[in-house]
N, C-alpha and C positions, 0 to 999 in steps of 0.2 A: 373095247370101244372107249374113246376119249370123250369126256363131256366138254361142251363148248358153252360159254357164257356170252350173252349178248346185251349190249347197252340198250336200255329201254327207249332212249331218245334217238340215237343215230344208227342203231342196229349193228355196230361194229362188234366183231367177235373176239373173245379172249379165251385163253387156255385155262385160266384159273379164276375163281370167284373174286379174290382180292384185287387182282389187276382190273377186272371189269368194274368192281365197286369204286375203286379209286378213280378210274376214268370217268365214271358217271358224276363225280363231284363237280368236275369242270364242265361237263356236257349238259347236264340236266338241271333245270332251275324250277324247283317246286314253287318258289316264291313268285316267279314270273307267271306260272300257270294260274296261281291263285289270284294274282293281280288282274289277269285277263278276265276272270270270272267277276271280280269286284268292279272292274270298269263297266261291264255289262249291267251289273246291278245298279250302280250309280246312275248310269244313263237312263235306265228304266224308271228309277225312283224320281229323278229330276223331271221326267215327262209326266209320270202318273200322279205325283204329289207336288207339282210345281207351286201351287198356291199355299201349301201347308209347310213347306220346307224353307228355312232361311238359308242354310248351307249344309253340305254333306261332304265328308272326306273319309279316307281310310289310310291305314298303314299296314304293311305286311313285312314280316321278317322270317328268314329261313335259317335254321340251325342245322349244321351237319356235324356228325360225330361218328367215330369209329368204335364199333363194338365187336369183339371177337373176330377181328380181321375184316369185317364187313362195314359198310357205310350205312348209317341210319340218318334220316333227315326228318325234320319237322318244320312246319310252317305255322306261324301264328298271325292272325289278323285282327284288326279292330276297326269297325265301321261306326262312325259317329255322325248323327244327323241332329241339327238344332231346328226345332219346330218354331213356327211363327208365334205360338202361344207361350213360348219360354221353356217348354219341356225339352228334354234331350233323350234321344234314342241311342243306346250303345249296344252294338252286337259284336260279340267276340267269340272265337271258335274254341278257345282252350288251345291245346297243342294237338295237331293232327299229324300222325306219324306215317311214315312209309308210303307217301304219295297219295294218301286218301284225302283228296281235296273236298271242300264243301262247295257244291255246285251253286250257281247263281239262283236257281229256282228255290232252293232250300233257304238261302239267305233272304230272298224276297218274301217267302212265306212267313219267316220269323219277323221281318220288318212289318208286314201287314198286321200281324197279331199285336205287335208293340204299338203301332200308330193308332190302332183302334182303342187301346187303353189310354194313350197319352194325348190324343188329339182333343177329346172332350174336356171341358173344364167343369162340367156339371154332370153328376151321376145320380140317377134316381131309379129306385126299384125296391122291391121287397127283399129284405134280408132273410136268406134261408141258409140252412145248414145242409150241405151235401155230403153224405157219408161215403167213404171209400168203398170200393167193391168188396174188400175183405171184411168190412165192418169194424175195423180197429182204429179208425180215424176219419178225418174229413176236413172240410173247410167251409167257412162262411162265404157267401156270395151276395153281391148286389146285382140282381138280375142274373147274368151269366159271368160276371167279372169277379174273380177271387179277391176278397177284401185285402188279404195280405199282400197280394201283388200290387193292388191299387195303392195301398199305404206306402209300400217301399218305393214306388215311382213318384210319390208326392213328397218325399222327404225334403225338408227345407222350405216347403211352400206353406203359406198361411191358408188354413182351411176352416170351414164352418160346417158342423154337422147339425142337421135339423130333422126332427121327427115330424112327419107329415100327419100320420094317424096312428 
């Protein structure tokens, strides 16, 4: 019995893996699929956060390379939003290999978390230490916001710390 290989995009069949993989280089665009997801995300964010966003844009790049006779591909994207209060949200995926795209809903969830941290310019709450589940570490929080996360987002900004009681 002879094994057939099929293009994931157009379903064309090939007698060997190498021919099928090389065909997919021209037929299949991981970058285009990620850009479609990013277009949906940008449209949603522009509607949902129209009063808080100055501008938003993204870039996506696909890399294709041959390993052991087969083709591997990776897509990298960067989504940048400038907020009205001067803060900036940058979401990047790292390198996602082998067609595993980051879906729009995952990007939106990440954006929601980031904007909740960066939209306010005033943070007030009790500073507490939350221990990790394993008991070997933890982090300080202001309310439910990790202080390290907050500080890293405010780099370059002039701030004032005041003890209330």
